PyMOL Python script that loads the backbone (N, CA, C, O; Angstrom):
from pymol import cmd

cmd.read_pdbstr("""\
ATOM      1  N   UNK A   1       1.636 -24.140   6.852  1.00  0.00           N
ATOM      2  CA  UNK A   1       1.911 -23.123   7.985  1.00  0.00           C
ATOM      3  C   UNK A   1       1.727 -23.670   9.291  1.00  0.00           C
ATOM      4  O   UNK A   1       1.089 -24.714   9.424  1.00  0.00           O
ATOM      5  N   UNK A   2       2.246 -23.040  10.320  1.00  0.00           N
ATOM      6  CA  UNK A   2       1.870 -23.910  11.647  1.00  0.00           C
ATOM      7  C   UNK A   2       1.127 -22.881  12.859  1.00  0.00           C
ATOM      8  O   UNK A   2       1.654 -21.923  13.425  1.00  0.00           O
ATOM      9  N   UNK A   3       0.287 -23.208  12.971  1.00  0.00           N
ATOM     10  CA  UNK A   3      -0.751 -22.444  14.164  1.00  0.00           C
ATOM     11  C   UNK A   3      -1.197 -20.916  13.799  1.00  0.00           C
ATOM     12  O   UNK A   3      -1.347 -19.906  14.487  1.00  0.00           O
ATOM     13  N   UNK A   4      -1.325 -21.170  12.562  1.00  0.00           N
ATOM     14  CA  UNK A   4      -1.790 -19.721  11.819  1.00  0.00           C
ATOM     15  C   UNK A   4      -0.714 -18.281  12.229  1.00  0.00           C
ATOM     16  O   UNK A   4      -1.144 -17.165  12.520  1.00  0.00           O
ATOM     17  N   UNK A   5       0.281 -18.553  12.177  1.00  0.00           N
ATOM     18  CA  UNK A   5       1.474 -17.905  12.415  1.00  0.00           C
ATOM     19  C   UNK A   5       1.738 -17.240  10.577  1.00  0.00           C
ATOM     20  O   UNK A   5       1.724 -17.806   9.484  1.00  0.00           O
ATOM     21  N   UNK A   6       1.898 -16.198  10.891  1.00  0.00           N
ATOM     22  CA  UNK A   6       2.637 -15.290   9.478  1.00  0.00           C
ATOM     23  C   UNK A   6       3.776 -15.476   9.562  1.00  0.00           C
ATOM     24  O   UNK A   6       4.298 -16.519   9.168  1.00  0.00           O
ATOM     25  N   UNK A   7       4.562 -14.287  10.215  1.00  0.00           N
ATOM     26  CA  UNK A   7       5.835 -14.204  10.328  1.00  0.00           C
ATOM     27  C   UNK A   7       6.484 -15.281  10.943  1.00  0.00           C
ATOM     28  O   UNK A   7       5.732 -15.873  11.716  1.00  0.00           O
ATOM     29  N   UNK A   8       7.718 -15.789  10.867  1.00  0.00           N
ATOM     30  CA  UNK A   8       9.080 -16.392  11.324  1.00  0.00           C
ATOM     31  C   UNK A   8       9.924 -15.674  11.712  1.00  0.00           C
ATOM     32  O   UNK A   8      10.335 -15.726  12.871  1.00  0.00           O
ATOM     33  N   UNK A   9      10.311 -14.949  10.937  1.00  0.00           N
ATOM     34  CA  UNK A   9      11.540 -13.970  11.541  1.00  0.00           C
ATOM     35  C   UNK A   9      11.988 -12.696  10.914  1.00  0.00           C
ATOM     36  O   UNK A   9      12.145 -12.769   9.695  1.00  0.00           O
ATOM     37  N   UNK A  10      12.180 -11.776  11.360  1.00  0.00           N
ATOM     38  CA  UNK A  10      12.457 -10.532  11.171  1.00  0.00           C
ATOM     39  C   UNK A  10      13.872 -10.106  11.517  1.00  0.00           C
ATOM     40  O   UNK A  10      14.514 -10.545  12.471  1.00  0.00           O
ATOM     41  N   UNK A  11      14.352  -9.068  10.509  1.00  0.00           N
ATOM     42  CA  UNK A  11      15.602  -8.786  10.255  1.00  0.00           C
ATOM     43  C   UNK A  11      15.757  -7.442  10.360  1.00  0.00           C
ATOM     44  O   UNK A  11      14.948  -7.132   9.486  1.00  0.00           O
ATOM     45  N   UNK A  12      16.332  -6.017  10.910  1.00  0.00           N
ATOM     46  CA  UNK A  12      16.049  -5.039  10.392  1.00  0.00           C
ATOM     47  C   UNK A  12      17.632  -4.841   9.510  1.00  0.00           C
ATOM     48  O   UNK A  12      18.626  -5.418   9.951  1.00  0.00           O
ATOM     49  N   UNK A  13      17.687  -4.280   8.694  1.00  0.00           N
ATOM     50  CA  UNK A  13      18.951  -3.831   7.405  1.00  0.00           C
ATOM     51  C   UNK A  13      18.810  -2.651   7.418  1.00  0.00           C
ATOM     52  O   UNK A  13      17.880  -2.005   7.902  1.00  0.00           O
ATOM     53  N   UNK A  14      20.309  -2.069   6.548  1.00  0.00           N
ATOM     54  CA  UNK A  14      20.021  -0.876   6.305  1.00  0.00           C
ATOM     55  C   UNK A  14      19.055  -0.013   5.486  1.00  0.00           C
ATOM     56  O   UNK A  14      18.113  -0.417   4.805  1.00  0.00           O
ATOM     57  N   UNK A  15      19.561   1.567   5.724  1.00  0.00           N
ATOM     58  CA  UNK A  15      18.156   2.484   4.867  1.00  0.00           C
ATOM     59  C   UNK A  15      16.867   2.028   5.242  1.00  0.00           C
ATOM     60  O   UNK A  15      16.162   1.985   4.234  1.00  0.00           O
ATOM     61  N   UNK A  16      16.162   1.615   6.411  1.00  0.00           N
ATOM     62  CA  UNK A  16      14.680   1.377   7.017  1.00  0.00           C
ATOM     63  C   UNK A  16      14.646   0.420   6.200  1.00  0.00           C
ATOM     64  O   UNK A  16      13.419   0.487   6.139  1.00  0.00           O
ATOM     65  N   UNK A  17      14.893  -0.452   5.482  1.00  0.00           N
ATOM     66  CA  UNK A  17      14.542  -1.928   5.164  1.00  0.00           C
ATOM     67  C   UNK A  17      14.195  -2.736   6.305  1.00  0.00           C
ATOM     68  O   UNK A  17      14.668  -2.405   7.393  1.00  0.00           O
ATOM     69  N   UNK A  18      13.348  -3.873   6.220  1.00  0.00           N
ATOM     70  CA  UNK A  18      13.059  -4.598   7.273  1.00  0.00           C
ATOM     71  C   UNK A  18      12.997  -6.178   6.359  1.00  0.00           C
ATOM     72  O   UNK A  18      11.936  -6.396   5.775  1.00  0.00           O
ATOM     73  N   UNK A  19      14.032  -7.163   6.255  1.00  0.00           N
ATOM     74  CA  UNK A  19      13.785  -8.431   5.842  1.00  0.00           C
ATOM     75  C   UNK A  19      12.954  -9.118   6.553  1.00  0.00           C
ATOM     76  O   UNK A  19      13.273  -9.373   7.715  1.00  0.00           O
ATOM     77  N   UNK A  20      11.506  -9.649   5.949  1.00  0.00           N
ATOM     78  CA  UNK A  20      10.641 -10.380   6.583  1.00  0.00           C
ATOM     79  C   UNK A  20      10.573 -11.801   5.841  1.00  0.00           C
ATOM     80  O   UNK A  20      10.102 -11.929   4.711  1.00  0.00           O
ATOM     81  N   UNK A  21      11.241 -13.150   6.819  1.00  0.00           N
ATOM     82  CA  UNK A  21      10.696 -14.215   6.549  1.00  0.00           C
ATOM     83  C   UNK A  21       9.767 -15.075   7.119  1.00  0.00           C
ATOM     84  O   UNK A  21       9.813 -15.605   8.229  1.00  0.00           O
ATOM     85  N   UNK A  22       8.609 -15.198   5.940  1.00  0.00           N
ATOM     86  CA  UNK A  22       7.079 -16.047   6.110  1.00  0.00           C
ATOM     87  C   UNK A  22       6.917 -16.885   6.393  1.00  0.00           C
ATOM     88  O   UNK A  22       7.947 -17.518   6.160  1.00  0.00           O
ATOM     89  N   UNK A  23       6.110 -17.594   6.891  1.00  0.00           N
ATOM     90  CA  UNK A  23       5.917 -18.980   7.644  1.00  0.00           C
ATOM     91  C   UNK A  23       5.855 -19.869   5.983  1.00  0.00           C
ATOM     92  O   UNK A  23       5.975 -21.091   5.892  1.00  0.00           O
ATOM     93  N   UNK A  24       5.709 -19.216   5.148  1.00  0.00           N
ATOM     94  CA  UNK A  24       5.333 -19.961   4.001  1.00  0.00           C
ATOM     95  C   UNK A  24       7.161 -20.240   3.283  1.00  0.00           C
ATOM     96  O   UNK A  24       7.625 -20.960   2.399  1.00  0.00           O
ATOM     97  N   UNK A  25       7.570 -19.516   3.973  1.00  0.00           N
ATOM     98  CA  UNK A  25       9.249 -19.529   3.311  1.00  0.00           C
ATOM     99  C   UNK A  25       9.879 -18.729   2.372  1.00  0.00           C
ATOM    100  O   UNK A  25      11.050 -18.698   1.993  1.00  0.00           O
ATOM    101  N   UNK A  26       8.933 -18.107   2.072  1.00  0.00           N
ATOM    102  CA  UNK A  26       9.157 -16.824   1.492  1.00  0.00           C
ATOM    103  C   UNK A  26       9.947 -15.455   2.416  1.00  0.00           C
ATOM    104  O   UNK A  26       9.898 -15.153   3.608  1.00  0.00           O
ATOM    105  N   UNK A  27      10.610 -14.888   1.322  1.00  0.00           N
ATOM    106  CA  UNK A  27      10.910 -13.482   2.094  1.00  0.00           C
ATOM    107  C   UNK A  27      10.708 -12.295   1.340  1.00  0.00           C
ATOM    108  O   UNK A  27      10.921 -12.112   0.141  1.00  0.00           O
ATOM    109  N   UNK A  28      10.337 -11.634   2.067  1.00  0.00           N
ATOM    110  CA  UNK A  28       9.695 -10.212   1.514  1.00  0.00           C
ATOM    111  C   UNK A  28      10.843  -9.167   2.060  1.00  0.00           C
ATOM    112  O   UNK A  28      11.274  -9.467   3.173  1.00  0.00           O
ATOM    113  N   UNK A  29      11.341  -8.132   1.533  1.00  0.00           N
ATOM    114  CA  UNK A  29      11.927  -6.946   2.313  1.00  0.00           C
ATOM    115  C   UNK A  29      10.853  -5.681   1.717  1.00  0.00           C
ATOM    116  O   UNK A  29      10.368  -5.440   0.612  1.00  0.00           O
ATOM    117  N   UNK A  30      10.768  -5.008   3.124  1.00  0.00           N
ATOM    118  CA  UNK A  30       9.833  -4.256   3.235  1.00  0.00           C
ATOM    119  C   UNK A  30      10.586  -2.632   3.376  1.00  0.00           C
ATOM    120  O   UNK A  30      10.934  -2.072   4.416  1.00  0.00           O
ATOM    121  N   UNK A  31      10.672  -2.206   2.175  1.00  0.00           N
ATOM    122  CA  UNK A  31      11.072  -0.778   2.451  1.00  0.00           C
ATOM    123  C   UNK A  31      10.203   0.217   3.389  1.00  0.00           C
ATOM    124  O   UNK A  31       9.021   0.490   3.177  1.00  0.00           O
ATOM    125  N   UNK A  32      10.832   0.617   4.254  1.00  0.00           N
ATOM    126  CA  UNK A  32      10.198   1.601   5.206  1.00  0.00           C
ATOM    127  C   UNK A  32      10.796   3.093   5.286  1.00  0.00           C
ATOM    128  O   UNK A  32      10.539   3.977   6.103  1.00  0.00           O
ATOM    129  N   UNK A  33      11.612   3.102   4.261  1.00  0.00           N
ATOM    130  CA  UNK A  33      12.278   4.273   4.300  1.00  0.00           C
ATOM    131  C   UNK A  33      11.524   5.840   4.130  1.00  0.00           C
ATOM    132  O   UNK A  33      11.505   6.936   4.689  1.00  0.00           O
ATOM    133  N   UNK A  34      11.009   5.225   3.114  1.00  0.00           N
ATOM    134  CA  UNK A  34       9.565   6.390   3.024  1.00  0.00           C
ATOM    135  C   UNK A  34       8.921   6.874   4.023  1.00  0.00           C
ATOM    136  O   UNK A  34       8.775   8.065   4.299  1.00  0.00           O
ATOM    137  N   UNK A  35       8.380   5.622   4.785  1.00  0.00           N
ATOM    138  CA  UNK A  35       7.426   5.932   5.775  1.00  0.00           C
ATOM    139  C   UNK A  35       7.780   6.504   7.066  1.00  0.00           C
ATOM    140  O   UNK A  35       6.974   7.134   7.750  1.00  0.00           O
ATOM    141  N   UNK A  36       9.146   6.253   7.442  1.00  0.00           N
ATOM    142  CA  UNK A  36       9.710   6.835   8.870  1.00  0.00           C
ATOM    143  C   UNK A  36       9.537   8.241   8.722  1.00  0.00           C
ATOM    144  O   UNK A  36       9.927   8.996   9.613  1.00  0.00           O
ATOM    145  N   UNK A  37       8.856   8.777   7.431  1.00  0.00           N
ATOM    146  CA  UNK A  37       8.819  10.527   7.521  1.00  0.00           C
ATOM    147  C   UNK A  37       7.361  10.528   8.580  1.00  0.00           C
ATOM    148  O   UNK A  37       7.032  11.219   9.545  1.00  0.00           O
ATOM    149  N   UNK A  38       6.880   9.672   8.030  1.00  0.00           N
ATOM    150  CA  UNK A  38       5.453   9.901   8.617  1.00  0.00           C
ATOM    151  C   UNK A  38       5.018   9.597  10.294  1.00  0.00           C
ATOM    152  O   UNK A  38       5.409   8.764  11.112  1.00  0.00           O
ATOM    153  N   UNK A  39       4.091  10.626  10.344  1.00  0.00           N
ATOM    154  CA  UNK A  39       3.654  10.522  12.239  1.00  0.00           C
ATOM    155  C   UNK A  39       3.857   9.321  12.901  1.00  0.00           C
ATOM    156  O   UNK A  39       4.435   9.189  13.980  1.00  0.00           O
ATOM    157  N   UNK A  40       3.018   7.840  11.744  1.00  0.00           N
ATOM    158  CA  UNK A  40       2.154   6.826  12.132  1.00  0.00           C
ATOM    159  C   UNK A  40       3.976   5.907  12.323  1.00  0.00           C
ATOM    160  O   UNK A  40       3.960   4.879  13.000  1.00  0.00           O
ATOM    161  N   UNK A  41       5.050   6.256  11.852  1.00  0.00           N
ATOM    162  CA  UNK A  41       6.160   5.159  11.586  1.00  0.00           C
ATOM    163  C   UNK A  41       7.308   6.451  12.228  1.00  0.00           C
ATOM    164  O   UNK A  41       8.464   6.093  12.456  1.00  0.00           O
ATOM    165  N   UNK A  42       7.019   7.521  12.418  1.00  0.00           N
ATOM    166  CA  UNK A  42       8.291   8.288  12.761  1.00  0.00           C
ATOM    167  C   UNK A  42       9.124   7.520  13.695  1.00  0.00           C
ATOM    168  O   UNK A  42      10.290   7.210  13.455  1.00  0.00           O
ATOM    169  N   UNK A  43       8.551   7.256  14.656  1.00  0.00           N
ATOM    170  CA  UNK A  43       9.286   6.490  15.839  1.00  0.00           C
ATOM    171  C   UNK A  43      10.599   5.997  15.356  1.00  0.00           C
ATOM    172  O   UNK A  43      11.669   6.473  15.738  1.00  0.00           O
ATOM    173  N   UNK A  44      10.449   4.751  14.258  1.00  0.00           N
ATOM    174  CA  UNK A  44      11.036   4.324  13.629  1.00  0.00           C
ATOM    175  C   UNK A  44      12.756   4.828  13.340  1.00  0.00           C
ATOM    176  O   UNK A  44      13.852   4.272  13.267  1.00  0.00           O
ATOM    177  N   UNK A  45      12.332   5.890  13.261  1.00  0.00           N
ATOM    178  CA  UNK A  45      13.859   7.009  13.106  1.00  0.00           C
ATOM    179  C   UNK A  45      14.813   6.914  14.039  1.00  0.00           C
ATOM    180  O   UNK A  45      15.900   7.491  14.021  1.00  0.00           O
ATOM    181  N   UNK A  46      14.398   6.175  14.862  1.00  0.00           N
ATOM    182  CA  UNK A  46      15.165   5.994  15.888  1.00  0.00           C
ATOM    183  C   UNK A  46      15.353   4.694  15.545  1.00  0.00           C
ATOM    184  O   UNK A  46      14.521   3.872  15.162  1.00  0.00           O
ATOM    185  N   UNK A  47      16.978   4.540  15.783  1.00  0.00           N
ATOM    186  CA  UNK A  47      17.814   3.190  14.987  1.00  0.00           C
ATOM    187  C   UNK A  47      17.451   2.714  16.526  1.00  0.00           C
ATOM    188  O   UNK A  47      16.692   1.748  16.458  1.00  0.00           O
ATOM    189  N   UNK A  48      17.608   2.908  17.255  1.00  0.00           N
ATOM    190  CA  UNK A  48      17.751   1.648  18.520  1.00  0.00           C
ATOM    191  C   UNK A  48      16.692   1.133  18.233  1.00  0.00           C
ATOM    192  O   UNK A  48      16.624  -0.018  17.804  1.00  0.00           O
ATOM    193  N   UNK A  49      15.337   2.145  18.480  1.00  0.00           N
ATOM    194  CA  UNK A  49      13.997   1.256  18.205  1.00  0.00           C
ATOM    195  C   UNK A  49      13.921   0.784  16.839  1.00  0.00           C
ATOM    196  O   UNK A  49      13.539  -0.381  16.954  1.00  0.00           O
ATOM    197  N   UNK A  50      14.117   1.117  15.257  1.00  0.00           N
ATOM    198  CA  UNK A  50      13.972   0.235  14.440  1.00  0.00           C
ATOM    199  C   UNK A  50      14.557  -0.997  14.150  1.00  0.00           C
ATOM    200  O   UNK A  50      13.997  -1.778  13.380  1.00  0.00           O
ATOM    201  N   UNK A  51      16.317  -1.426  15.032  1.00  0.00           N
ATOM    202  CA  UNK A  51      16.881  -2.612  15.261  1.00  0.00           C
ATOM    203  C   UNK A  51      16.038  -2.978  16.222  1.00  0.00           C
ATOM    204  O   UNK A  51      15.967  -4.188  16.010  1.00  0.00           O
ATOM    205  N   UNK A  52      15.143  -2.694  17.411  1.00  0.00           N
ATOM    206  CA  UNK A  52      14.846  -3.517  17.968  1.00  0.00           C
ATOM    207  C   UNK A  52      13.677  -4.464  17.875  1.00  0.00           C
ATOM    208  O   UNK A  52      13.297  -5.088  18.866  1.00  0.00           O
ATOM    209  N   UNK A  53      13.012  -4.595  16.511  1.00  0.00           N
ATOM    210  CA  UNK A  53      12.160  -5.285  15.937  1.00  0.00           C
ATOM    211  C   UNK A  53      12.861  -6.605  16.092  1.00  0.00           C
ATOM    212  O   UNK A  53      14.032  -6.900  15.853  1.00  0.00           O
ATOM    213  N   UNK A  54      11.431  -7.643  16.751  1.00  0.00           N
ATOM    214  CA  UNK A  54      10.972  -8.847  16.838  1.00  0.00           C
ATOM    215  C   UNK A  54       9.673  -9.268  16.398  1.00  0.00           C
ATOM    216  O   UNK A  54       8.829  -8.380  16.279  1.00  0.00           O
ATOM    217  N   UNK A  55       9.338 -10.487  16.124  1.00  0.00           N
ATOM    218  CA  UNK A  55       7.893 -10.909  15.789  1.00  0.00           C
ATOM    219  C   UNK A  55       7.489 -12.450  16.802  1.00  0.00           C
ATOM    220  O   UNK A  55       8.211 -13.298  17.326  1.00  0.00           O
ATOM    221  N   UNK A  56       6.163 -12.286  16.740  1.00  0.00           N
ATOM    222  CA  UNK A  56       5.738 -13.142  17.662  1.00  0.00           C
ATOM    223  C   UNK A  56       5.092 -14.039  16.730  1.00  0.00           C
ATOM    224  O   UNK A  56       4.297 -14.896  17.117  1.00  0.00           O
ATOM    225  N   UNK A  57       5.360 -13.898  15.685  1.00  0.00           N
ATOM    226  CA  UNK A  57       4.646 -15.153  14.197  1.00  0.00           C
ATOM    227  C   UNK A  57       2.850 -14.132  13.835  1.00  0.00           C
ATOM    228  O   UNK A  57       2.088 -14.563  12.970  1.00  0.00           O
ATOM    229  N   UNK A  58       2.451 -12.662  14.779  1.00  0.00           N
ATOM    230  CA  UNK A  58       1.359 -12.560  14.174  1.00  0.00           C
ATOM    231  C   UNK A  58       1.740 -10.947  13.936  1.00  0.00           C
ATOM    232  O   UNK A  58       1.308 -10.247  13.019  1.00  0.00           O
ATOM    233  N   UNK A  59       2.648 -10.544  14.983  1.00  0.00           N
ATOM    234  CA  UNK A  59       2.764  -9.076  14.507  1.00  0.00           C
ATOM    235  C   UNK A  59       4.529  -9.026  14.640  1.00  0.00           C
ATOM    236  O   UNK A  59       5.167  -9.819  15.332  1.00  0.00           O
ATOM    237  N   UNK A  60       5.216  -7.770  13.707  1.00  0.00           N
ATOM    238  CA  UNK A  60       6.295  -7.031  13.890  1.00  0.00           C
ATOM    239  C   UNK A  60       5.955  -6.384  14.821  1.00  0.00           C
ATOM    240  O   UNK A  60       4.886  -5.774  14.772  1.00  0.00           O
ATOM    241  N   UNK A  61       6.994  -6.318  16.245  1.00  0.00           N
ATOM    242  CA  UNK A  61       6.985  -5.908  17.308  1.00  0.00           C
ATOM    243  C   UNK A  61       8.697  -4.660  17.422  1.00  0.00           C
ATOM    244  O   UNK A  61       9.853  -4.855  17.046  1.00  0.00           O
ATOM    245  N   UNK A  62       8.183  -3.738  17.955  1.00  0.00           N
ATOM    246  CA  UNK A  62       9.720  -2.632  17.956  1.00  0.00           C
ATOM    247  C   UNK A  62       9.674  -2.146  19.184  1.00  0.00           C
ATOM    248  O   UNK A  62       8.524  -1.728  19.310  1.00  0.00           O
ATOM    249  N   UNK A  63      10.416  -1.909  20.422  1.00  0.00           N
ATOM    250  CA  UNK A  63      10.483  -1.455  21.883  1.00  0.00           C
ATOM    251  C   UNK A  63      11.306  -0.371  21.722  1.00  0.00           C
ATOM    252  O   UNK A  63      11.845   0.047  20.697  1.00  0.00           O
ATOM    253  N   UNK A  64      11.343   0.054  22.898  1.00  0.00           N
ATOM    254  CA  UNK A  64      11.966   1.427  23.478  1.00  0.00           C
ATOM    255  C   UNK A  64      11.972   0.514  24.659  1.00  0.00           C
ATOM    256  O   UNK A  64      11.128  -0.313  25.004  1.00  0.00           O
ATOM    257  N   UNK A  65      13.472   0.952  25.373  1.00  0.00           N
ATOM    258  CA  UNK A  65      13.926   0.934  27.133  1.00  0.00           C
ATOM    259  C   UNK A  65      12.996  -0.036  27.350  1.00  0.00           C
ATOM    260  O   UNK A  65      12.313   0.456  28.249  1.00  0.00           O
ATOM    261  N   UNK A  66      12.427  -1.364  27.032  1.00  0.00           N
ATOM    262  CA  UNK A  66      11.966  -2.676  27.330  1.00  0.00           C
ATOM    263  C   UNK A  66      10.851  -2.769  27.217  1.00  0.00           C
ATOM    264  O   UNK A  66      10.248  -3.497  28.005  1.00  0.00           O
ATOM    265  N   UNK A  67      10.195  -2.111  26.260  1.00  0.00           N
ATOM    266  CA  UNK A  67       8.429  -1.787  26.377  1.00  0.00           C
ATOM    267  C   UNK A  67       8.538  -1.625  24.884  1.00  0.00           C
ATOM    268  O   UNK A  67       9.503  -1.199  24.250  1.00  0.00           O
ATOM    269  N   UNK A  68       7.107  -2.139  24.337  1.00  0.00           N
ATOM    270  CA  UNK A  68       6.600  -2.091  23.203  1.00  0.00           C
ATOM    271  C   UNK A  68       5.861  -0.994  22.689  1.00  0.00           C
ATOM    272  O   UNK A  68       4.719  -0.650  22.993  1.00  0.00           O
ATOM    273  N   UNK A  69       6.704  -0.449  21.815  1.00  0.00           N
ATOM    274  CA  UNK A  69       6.281   1.558  21.433  1.00  0.00           C
ATOM    275  C   UNK A  69       5.520   1.060  19.742  1.00  0.00           C
ATOM    276  O   UNK A  69       5.109   2.085  19.196  1.00  0.00           O
ATOM    277  N   UNK A  70       5.283  -0.120  18.925  1.00  0.00           N
ATOM    278  CA  UNK A  70       4.666   0.230  18.037  1.00  0.00           C
ATOM    279  C   UNK A  70       4.989  -1.193  17.633  1.00  0.00           C
ATOM    280  O   UNK A  70       5.965  -1.886  17.920  1.00  0.00           O
ATOM    281  N   UNK A  71       3.560  -1.540  16.644  1.00  0.00           N
ATOM    282  CA  UNK A  71       3.467  -3.189  16.246  1.00  0.00           C
ATOM    283  C   UNK A  71       2.660  -2.828  14.785  1.00  0.00           C
ATOM    284  O   UNK A  71       1.720  -2.057  14.594  1.00  0.00           O
ATOM    285  N   UNK A  72       3.376  -3.660  13.876  1.00  0.00           N
ATOM    286  CA  UNK A  72       2.626  -4.021  12.134  1.00  0.00           C
ATOM    287  C   UNK A  72       2.112  -5.370  12.343  1.00  0.00           C
ATOM    288  O   UNK A  72       2.838  -6.358  12.460  1.00  0.00           O
ATOM    289  N   UNK A  73       0.848  -5.382  12.386  1.00  0.00           N
ATOM    290  CA  UNK A  73      -0.042  -6.249  12.017  1.00  0.00           C
ATOM    291  C   UNK A  73       0.434  -7.044  11.028  1.00  0.00           C
ATOM    292  O   UNK A  73       1.247  -6.592  10.222  1.00  0.00           O
ATOM    293  N   UNK A  74      -0.055  -8.459  10.955  1.00  0.00           N
ATOM    294  CA  UNK A  74      -0.405  -8.863   9.301  1.00  0.00           C
ATOM    295  C   UNK A  74      -1.073  -7.877   8.245  1.00  0.00           C
ATOM    296  O   UNK A  74      -0.461  -7.338   7.323  1.00  0.00           O
ATOM    297  N   UNK A  75      -2.411  -7.730   8.524  1.00  0.00           N
ATOM    298  CA  UNK A  75      -2.694  -7.053   7.823  1.00  0.00           C
ATOM    299  C   UNK A  75      -2.281  -5.207   7.552  1.00  0.00           C
ATOM    300  O   UNK A  75      -2.545  -4.517   6.568  1.00  0.00           O
ATOM    301  N   UNK A  76      -1.625  -4.856   8.722  1.00  0.00           N
ATOM    302  CA  UNK A  76      -0.770  -3.709   8.097  1.00  0.00           C
ATOM    303  C   UNK A  76       0.318  -3.691   7.773  1.00  0.00           C
ATOM    304  O   UNK A  76       0.944  -2.644   7.612  1.00  0.00           O
ATOM    305  N   UNK A  77       1.022  -5.403   7.522  1.00  0.00           N
ATOM    306  CA  UNK A  77       1.993  -5.365   6.615  1.00  0.00           C
ATOM    307  C   UNK A  77       1.750  -5.633   4.904  1.00  0.00           C
ATOM    308  O   UNK A  77       2.436  -5.516   3.889  1.00  0.00           O
ATOM    309  N   UNK A  78       0.660  -5.968   5.167  1.00  0.00           N
ATOM    310  CA  UNK A  78       0.301  -6.389   3.605  1.00  0.00           C
ATOM    311  C   UNK A  78      -0.260  -5.154   2.983  1.00  0.00           C
ATOM    312  O   UNK A  78      -0.353  -5.332   1.769  1.00  0.00           O
ATOM    313  N   UNK A  79      -0.649  -4.028   3.329  1.00  0.00           N
ATOM    314  CA  UNK A  79      -1.276  -3.126   3.460  1.00  0.00           C
ATOM    315  C   UNK A  79       0.020  -1.745   2.566  1.00  0.00           C
ATOM    316  O   UNK A  79      -0.054  -1.081   1.532  1.00  0.00           O
ATOM    317  N   UNK A  80       1.225  -1.903   3.837  1.00  0.00           N
ATOM    318  CA  UNK A  80       2.576  -1.451   3.252  1.00  0.00           C
ATOM    319  C   UNK A  80       2.804  -1.991   2.373  1.00  0.00           C
ATOM    320  O   UNK A  80       3.245  -1.247   1.498  1.00  0.00           O
ATOM    321  N   UNK A  81       2.714  -3.311   2.009  1.00  0.00           N
ATOM    322  CA  UNK A  81       3.273  -4.037   0.698  1.00  0.00           C
ATOM    323  C   UNK A  81       2.863  -3.140  -0.733  1.00  0.00           C
ATOM    324  O   UNK A  81       3.603  -2.629  -1.574  1.00  0.00           O
ATOM    325  N   UNK A  82       1.229  -3.183  -0.617  1.00  0.00           N
ATOM    326  CA  UNK A  82       0.560  -3.408  -1.982  1.00  0.00           C
ATOM    327  C   UNK A  82       0.317  -1.419  -1.638  1.00  0.00           C
ATOM    328  O   UNK A  82       0.496  -0.779  -2.675  1.00  0.00           O
ATOM    329  N   UNK A  83       0.130  -0.945  -0.975  1.00  0.00           N
ATOM    330  CA  UNK A  83      -0.646   0.632  -1.246  1.00  0.00           C
ATOM    331  C   UNK A  83       0.426   1.391  -1.051  1.00  0.00           C
ATOM    332  O   UNK A  83       0.936   1.388   0.069  1.00  0.00           O
ATOM    333  N   UNK A  84       1.059   2.304  -2.244  1.00  0.00           N
ATOM    334  CA  UNK A  84       1.552   3.479  -1.755  1.00  0.00           C
ATOM    335  C   UNK A  84       1.117   4.430  -1.462  1.00  0.00           C
ATOM    336  O   UNK A  84       0.613   5.100  -2.362  1.00  0.00           O
ATOM    337  N   UNK A  85       1.101   4.826  -0.409  1.00  0.00           N
ATOM    338  CA  UNK A  85       0.695   5.964   0.433  1.00  0.00           C
ATOM    339  C   UNK A  85       1.273   7.002   0.252  1.00  0.00           C
ATOM    340  O   UNK A  85       0.690   8.086   0.227  1.00  0.00           O
ATOM    341  N   UNK A  86       2.691   6.835   0.073  1.00  0.00           N
ATOM    342  CA  UNK A  86       3.805   7.950  -0.378  1.00  0.00           C
ATOM    343  C   UNK A  86       3.621   9.167  -1.139  1.00  0.00           C
ATOM    344  O   UNK A  86       4.415  10.100  -1.020  1.00  0.00           O
ATOM    345  N   UNK A  87       2.409   9.226  -2.079  1.00  0.00           N
ATOM    346  CA  UNK A  87       2.392   9.997  -3.011  1.00  0.00           C
ATOM    347  C   UNK A  87       1.315  10.920  -2.415  1.00  0.00           C
ATOM    348  O   UNK A  87       0.938  11.912  -3.039  1.00  0.00           O
TER     349      UNK A  87
END
""", "prot")
cmd.dss("prot")
cmd.show_as("cartoon", "prot")
cmd.util.cbc("prot")
cmd.orient("prot")
């Protein structure tokens, strides 16, 4: 891993999924579908915002009209992977 970065690349997929390539070489598919109904991630229902996702290596960042509107930090990413908060 270089410079402590976590994320190498992120690609928005169909149906609210993100394909996240990690610096370790692993690839993770994060299903955000159910989370799009929450207040916290509801902004991502806008497909333009969802498809705007980029990474700086430390966060997944979403934009609207060129402005950062939402971020998912590495800690939040791990929480989304391991904790089912949809129940």
